[in-house]
N, CA, C and O of each residue as an XYZ file, in Angstrom:
420
protein
N     -34.115     72.931    -19.878
C     -33.049     72.127    -19.342
C     -32.996     72.324    -17.824
O     -33.109     73.448    -17.336
N     -32.825     71.242    -17.093
C     -32.739     71.333    -15.631
C     -31.350     71.826    -15.216
O     -30.410     71.805    -16.011
N     -31.239     72.260    -13.986
C     -29.946     72.697    -13.463
C     -28.974     71.518    -13.485
O     -27.802     71.687    -13.823
N     -29.450     70.337    -13.130
C     -28.604     69.145    -13.151
C     -28.054     68.906    -14.557
O     -26.870     68.608    -14.713
N     -28.890     69.030    -15.568
C     -28.431     68.845    -16.948
C     -27.419     69.920    -17.346
O     -26.451     69.625    -18.047
N     -27.631     71.160    -16.910
C     -26.677     72.237    -17.183
C     -25.315     71.910    -16.579
O     -24.283     72.081    -17.227
N     -25.320     71.443    -15.344
C     -24.076     71.085    -14.663
C     -23.374     69.966    -15.422
O     -22.177     70.051    -15.696
N     -24.116     68.924    -15.759
C     -23.534     67.796    -16.491
C     -22.928     68.251    -17.816
O     -21.810     67.866    -18.157
N     -23.658     69.059    -18.550
C     -23.212     69.534    -19.853
C     -21.940     70.379    -19.723
O     -20.997     70.208    -20.495
N     -21.918     71.279    -18.754
C     -20.748     72.144    -18.572
C     -19.526     71.345    -18.146
O     -18.424     71.594    -18.635
N     -19.706     70.398    -17.251
C     -18.573     69.591    -16.795
C     -18.054     68.687    -17.905
O     -16.846     68.486    -18.024
N     -18.947     68.145    -18.711
C     -18.524     67.341    -19.872
C     -17.677     68.175    -20.819
O     -16.611     67.740    -21.255
N     -18.149     69.364    -21.132
C     -17.460     70.235    -22.084
C     -16.112     70.711    -21.552
O     -15.155     70.836    -22.316
N     -16.029     70.973    -20.269
C     -14.812     71.532    -19.682
C     -13.761     70.480    -19.372
O     -12.571     70.722    -19.575
N     -14.174     69.319    -18.884
C     -13.223     68.346    -18.355
C     -13.080     67.053    -19.151
O     -12.185     66.263    -18.851
N     -13.914     66.806    -20.142
C     -13.874     65.532    -20.886
C     -13.664     64.366    -19.921
O     -12.670     63.647    -20.019
N     -14.590     64.184    -18.998
C     -14.361     63.228    -17.913
C     -14.348     61.769    -18.349
O     -14.997     61.368    -19.315
N     -13.577     60.995    -17.589
C     -13.567     59.546    -17.709
C     -14.839     59.004    -17.059
O     -15.429     58.032    -17.531
N     -15.247     59.648    -15.973
C     -16.478     59.295    -15.265
C     -17.088     60.582    -14.713
O     -16.377     61.482    -14.267
N     -18.410     60.648    -14.752
C     -19.130     61.808    -14.230
C     -20.456     61.357    -13.661
O     -21.226     60.647    -14.309
N     -20.708     61.783    -12.436
C     -22.003     61.537    -11.801
C     -22.438     62.843    -11.136
O     -21.719     63.404    -10.309
N     -23.608     63.309    -11.508
C     -24.181     64.494    -10.884
C     -25.518     64.083    -10.291
O     -26.416     63.643    -11.009
N     -25.645     64.226     -8.986
C     -26.875     63.831     -8.299
C     -27.486     65.035     -7.599
O     -26.805     65.762     -6.875
N     -28.769     65.232     -7.825
C     -29.499     66.294     -7.132
C     -29.861     65.760     -5.745
O     -30.692     64.861     -5.613
N     -29.237     66.314     -4.727
C     -29.482     65.879     -3.350
C     -30.308     66.901     -2.578
O     -30.313     66.896     -1.347
N     -30.997     67.766     -3.289
C     -31.791     68.809     -2.640
C     -32.842     68.217     -1.703
O     -33.140     68.793     -0.656
N     -33.397     67.078     -2.076
C     -34.437     66.441     -1.259
C     -33.933     66.050      0.129
O     -34.731     65.800      1.033
N     -32.601     65.996      0.302
C     -32.015     65.623      1.585
C     -31.837     66.834      2.505
O     -31.329     66.703      3.619
N     -32.254     68.003      2.036
C     -32.045     69.241      2.774
C     -33.380     69.944      3.021
O     -34.411     69.566      2.465
N     -33.337     70.955      3.852
C     -34.549     71.705      4.195
C     -34.829     72.765      3.130
O     -34.611     73.958      3.339
N     -35.311     72.299      2.001
C     -35.649     73.182      0.878
C     -37.016     72.764      0.345
O     -37.478     71.662      0.639
N     -37.670     73.623     -0.431
C     -38.967     73.247     -0.998
C     -38.860     72.028     -1.917
O     -37.802     71.757     -2.484
N     -39.947     71.314     -2.052
C     -39.995     70.151     -2.938
C     -39.587     70.552     -4.351
O     -39.854     71.670     -4.792
N     -38.938     69.631     -5.054
C     -38.498     69.802     -6.444
C     -37.423     70.875     -6.615
O     -37.243     71.397     -7.715
N     -36.717     71.204     -5.552
C     -35.639     72.187     -5.636
C     -34.438     71.598     -6.373
O     -34.255     70.381     -6.419
N     -33.631     72.479     -6.942
C     -32.359     72.100     -7.556
C     -31.297     73.036     -6.988
O     -30.827     73.955     -7.658
N     -30.936     72.774     -5.736
C     -30.014     73.667     -5.028
C     -28.787     72.965     -4.473
O     -27.749     73.602     -4.288
N     -28.877     71.688     -4.207
C     -27.794     70.923     -3.596
C     -27.443     69.742     -4.501
O     -28.301     68.928     -4.846
N     -26.160     69.665     -4.879
C     -25.736     68.608     -5.794
C     -24.480     67.917     -5.294
O     -23.636     68.522     -4.631
N     -24.375     66.650     -5.622
C     -23.175     65.846     -5.391
C     -22.576     65.572     -6.753
O     -23.260     65.095     -7.659
N     -21.285     65.877     -6.898
C     -20.600     65.683     -8.170
C     -19.404     64.764     -7.954
O     -18.547     65.025     -7.109
N     -19.361     63.691     -8.726
C     -18.186     62.832     -8.797
C     -17.630     63.049    -10.198
O     -18.298     62.778    -11.195
N     -16.402     63.540    -10.257
C     -15.798     63.921    -11.525
C     -14.391     63.340    -11.607
O     -13.535     63.628    -10.771
N     -14.170     62.515    -12.633
C     -12.877     61.886    -12.856
C     -12.351     62.398    -14.186
O     -12.978     62.212    -15.229
N     -11.188     63.048    -14.139
C     -10.653     63.659    -15.347
C      -9.128     63.698    -15.314
O      -8.523     63.877    -14.257
N      -8.525     63.531    -16.472
C      -7.072     63.673    -16.595
C      -6.646     65.109    -16.292
O      -5.481     65.351    -15.977
N      -7.562     66.051    -16.382
C      -7.254     67.453    -16.062
C      -6.827     67.604    -14.602
O      -6.229     68.618    -14.242
N      -7.122     66.620    -13.761
C      -6.789     66.690    -12.348
C      -5.444     66.038    -12.011
O      -5.022     66.068    -10.855
N      -4.775     65.456    -12.992
C      -3.462     64.853    -12.753
C      -2.521     65.897    -12.177
O      -2.337     66.963    -12.764
N      -1.930     65.596    -11.040
C      -0.959     66.490    -10.425
C      -1.543     67.692     -9.714
O      -0.789     68.525     -9.211
N      -2.851     67.811     -9.653
C      -3.496     68.954     -8.983
C      -3.904     68.564     -7.563
O      -4.333     67.439     -7.308
N      -3.761     69.503     -6.664
C      -4.263     69.304     -5.303
C      -5.780     69.482     -5.289
O      -6.366     70.034     -6.220
N      -6.387     69.012     -4.235
C      -7.844     69.045     -4.130
C      -8.401     70.467     -4.260
O      -9.405     70.674     -4.942
N      -7.766     71.440     -3.617
C      -8.254     72.812     -3.679
C      -8.234     73.333     -5.112
O      -9.185     73.982     -5.548
N      -7.168     73.057     -5.841
C      -7.075     73.503     -7.237
C      -8.145     72.842     -8.092
O      -8.707     73.476     -8.985
N      -8.428     71.588     -7.829
C      -9.476     70.872     -8.574
C     -10.835     71.533     -8.325
O     -11.598     71.789     -9.257
N     -11.115     71.797     -7.063
C     -12.395     72.416     -6.719
C     -12.508     73.807     -7.330
O     -13.578     74.200     -7.795
N     -11.421     74.540     -7.328
C     -11.433     75.868     -7.955
C     -11.758     75.766     -9.438
O     -12.492     76.598     -9.971
N     -11.218     74.754    -10.107
C     -11.507     74.546    -11.527
C     -12.994     74.256    -11.744
O     -13.606     74.783    -12.673
N     -13.560     73.427    -10.892
C     -14.978     73.083    -11.019
C     -15.848     74.306    -10.755
O     -16.791     74.574    -11.499
N     -15.533     75.047     -9.697
C     -16.304     76.252     -9.392
C     -16.216     77.266    -10.528
O     -17.205     77.934    -10.831
N     -15.064     77.391    -11.153
C     -14.920     78.309    -12.287
C     -15.785     77.855    -13.454
O     -16.423     78.677    -14.112
N     -15.810     76.559    -13.714
C     -16.621     76.023    -14.815
C     -18.109     76.200    -14.548
O     -18.892     76.355    -15.486
N     -18.506     76.178    -13.283
C     -19.921     76.262    -12.914
C     -20.282     77.627    -12.310
O     -21.228     77.727    -11.529
N     -19.548     78.652    -12.662
C     -19.763     79.982    -12.083
C     -21.199     80.467    -12.273
O     -21.779     81.042    -11.352
N     -21.771     80.246    -13.434
C     -23.144     80.705    -13.697
C     -24.144     79.998    -12.791
O     -25.060     80.631    -12.266
N     -23.978     78.701    -12.606
C     -24.899     77.947    -11.752
C     -24.707     78.321    -10.283
O     -25.676     78.402     -9.529
N     -23.455     78.547     -9.878
C     -23.183     78.908     -8.486
C     -23.699     80.309     -8.168
O     -24.036     80.597     -7.020
N     -23.762     81.172     -9.166
C     -24.280     82.530     -8.955
C     -25.803     82.545     -8.921
O     -26.414     83.523     -8.489
N     -26.405     81.463     -9.375
C     -27.861     81.414     -9.449
C     -28.456     80.400     -8.515
O     -28.447     80.583     -7.297
N     -28.975     79.330     -9.075
C     -29.783     78.414     -8.275
C     -29.016     77.485     -7.342
O     -29.593     76.994     -6.372
N     -27.739     77.228     -7.602
C     -27.013     76.230     -6.818
C     -26.508     76.836     -5.512
O     -25.819     77.857     -5.501
N     -26.866     76.184     -4.427
C     -26.459     76.624     -3.088
C     -25.221     75.852     -2.619
O     -24.348     76.420     -1.962
N     -25.142     74.557     -2.956
C     -24.056     73.731     -2.437
C     -23.681     72.626     -3.413
O     -24.529     72.035     -4.081
N     -22.373     72.370     -3.471
C     -21.839     71.257     -4.249
C     -20.991     70.392     -3.327
O     -20.110     70.895     -2.630
N     -21.255     69.110     -3.327
C     -20.367     68.157     -2.677
C     -19.483     67.621     -3.793
O     -19.954     66.885     -4.660
N     -18.193     67.989     -3.775
C     -17.298     67.640     -4.873
C     -16.385     66.487     -4.505
O     -15.748     66.483     -3.452
N     -16.335     65.515     -5.393
C     -15.431     64.374     -5.289
C     -14.694     64.325     -6.624
O     -15.228     63.836     -7.620
N     -13.455     64.840     -6.637
C     -12.703     64.989     -7.867
C     -11.472     64.087     -7.826
O     -10.723     64.080     -6.849
N     -11.276     63.327     -8.901
C     -10.193     62.358     -8.945
C      -9.523     62.355    -10.310
O     -10.146     62.651    -11.330
N      -8.237     62.015    -10.305
C      -7.560     61.700    -11.554
C      -7.959     60.267    -11.917
O      -8.441     59.535    -11.053
N      -7.771     59.849    -13.171
C      -8.116     58.460    -13.521
C      -7.371     57.429    -12.672
O      -7.940     56.400    -12.308
N      -6.116     57.696    -12.357
C      -5.333     56.761    -11.526
C      -5.918     56.668    -10.119
O      -6.060     55.572     -9.577
N      -6.255     57.807     -9.531
C      -6.861     57.806     -8.199
C      -8.189     57.064     -8.207
O      -8.500     56.337     -7.263
N      -8.970     57.239     -9.258
C     -10.271     56.588     -9.386
C     -10.102     55.073     -9.401
O     -10.876     54.348     -8.775
N      -9.091     54.603    -10.118
C      -8.813     53.159    -10.147
C      -8.394     52.660     -8.766
O      -8.820     51.589     -8.333
N      -7.552     53.443     -8.072
C      -7.112     53.057     -6.732
C      -8.282     52.994     -5.758
O      -8.286     52.177     -4.837
N      -9.270     53.854     -5.962
C     -10.457     53.882     -5.094
C     -11.472     52.821     -5.523
O     -12.557     52.726     -4.948
N     -11.125     52.044     -6.511
C     -12.017     51.017     -7.058
C     -13.313     51.634     -7.558
O     -14.398     51.085     -7.368
N     -13.175     52.801     -8.207
C     -14.282     53.524     -8.827
C     -15.430     53.778     -7.843
O     -16.601     53.543     -8.140
N     -15.045     54.266     -6.669
C     -16.030     54.514     -5.622
C     -15.749     55.848     -4.932
O     -14.603     56.165     -4.617
N     -16.798     56.615     -4.705
C     -16.700     57.883     -3.979
C     -17.558     57.780     -2.720
O     -18.525     57.018     -2.693
N     -17.217     58.537     -1.681
C     -18.011     58.476     -0.452
C     -19.429     58.997     -0.648
O     -19.682     59.874     -1.473
N     -20.323     58.446      0.116
C     -21.721     58.902      0.092
C     -21.841     60.209      0.862
O     -21.018     60.507      1.728
N     -22.854     60.972      0.548
C     -23.096     62.223      1.260
C     -23.725     61.938      2.622
O     -24.556     61.038      2.751
N     -23.329     62.702      3.631
C     -23.943     62.524      4.953
C     -25.343     63.123      4.982
O     -25.714     63.909      4.110
N     -26.098     62.749      5.975
C     -27.411     63.336      6.162
C     -27.268     64.805      6.527
O     -26.318     65.196      7.205
N     -28.211     65.611      6.077
C     -28.220     67.035      6.385
C     -28.641     67.236      7.843
O     -29.581     66.607      8.329
N     -27.926     68.122      8.521
C     -28.275     68.437      9.902
C     -28.685     69.907     10.057
O     -28.870     70.395     11.172
N     -28.822     70.599      8.933
C     -29.142     72.016      8.970
C     -30.642     72.264      9.005
O     -31.446     71.357      8.792
N     -30.994     73.496      9.276
C     -32.405     73.895      9.254
C     -33.261     73.079     10.183
O     -32.824     72.708     11.272
N     -34.475     72.796      9.768
C     -35.433     72.093     10.622
C     -35.118     70.618     10.768
O     -35.690     69.969     11.644
N     -34.217     70.043      9.936
C     -33.897     68.639     10.037
C     -33.087     68.303     11.291
O     -33.061     67.153     11.728
N     -32.425     69.313     11.871
C     -31.632     69.073     13.082
C     -32.480     69.155     14.339
O     -32.013     68.806     15.423
N     -33.690     69.599     14.213
C     -34.540     69.798     15.395
C     -35.354     68.562     15.707
O     -36.122     68.556     16.668
């Protein structure tokens, strides 16, 4: 199982999401080819109703503790309640280009 599949499976089990998108964005960073270190997560769940952004992120990090302790270096988190997702017209911001490492030179 890939790291991306592990993340998807854990988030499905923990949050029963209305919408879930996990994208491996490692290729956009200064890492070896075929790396699984940088991910973008869009997660829409009723579990986020009434929660502030920091609390939502803490919940996600707790659910993905094993992956964060191992291969995952970075998560771009976009967490929404179902109502917020509808207000955003089911759209999350795109990730910016990486400026770290040799890509900034």
